C-alpha angles and dihedrals in degrees: 000000000000091000089056092051092047092051091046089051092049091047092049090051093049091049094047089051094051093044098050092051095241112162127191112267112236108257127235107218111215115221130189092288098077121211122022103250125205103204120206133162127251096233093061108069092176091055090050091050091048091048089053092055093046091049090051092051091047092050090050094050100030106027095169090062091074087213113196140159118258112194117207121199095237142011089253091055089049092054093046091049093051091049092048096042112058120199093035134110141222133211104214136164114253096250095050094044090052093049088049091051092049096041092238127150125332090022101053092115090064097039119212111342115217097233130171128193124235101178137345145181135197094298113011139052130203103222137184137174115278090245095064104127112262093236093054091049091048094049093048092048092045092051095048095046091055086083108015096153103085091061100022091240124185135175108238122228101221115136121206114267123178092211099046119074095156092106136013113260124240115258111251091239092057092042089055089051090049090050092052094245118153119257092246098055117103 
């Protein structure tokens, strides 16, 4: 008798889920790095404000990511932090991000940082290292593009080119989202 009740309850739950249009939320898989950090530097209040809005959107769409802002004292500290902390992101003004990517002053000590863009607006880019897993980049991009209007976010279309360091390329995961590919496609 208990088995019959259990099966009836499971069937009712499954039917309710299907009839209400609930779909499973894409899951953020935590790895050994802990919370998803959005680095920004203390000297750019606009970047900090933007990072706060992005972190809020990520927490809403990917609660398991634990997304939060991590403020660094200077742009050089921000660059060092993103190089050290894989699987994290940075909100950086275009000019600083490009200098970081090229290894120009004030980032000469680090050399060129292999950055990729996930989303951007007229002033800031959300960047990560090129080795950020494709699925994480896809999920972050998808989550942020659910409501791109407040910050006028777009996903750039800039493929990787070894000869061209005039702009930071789009991460393959973000490019896959932009192209409408499924998350599982490689």
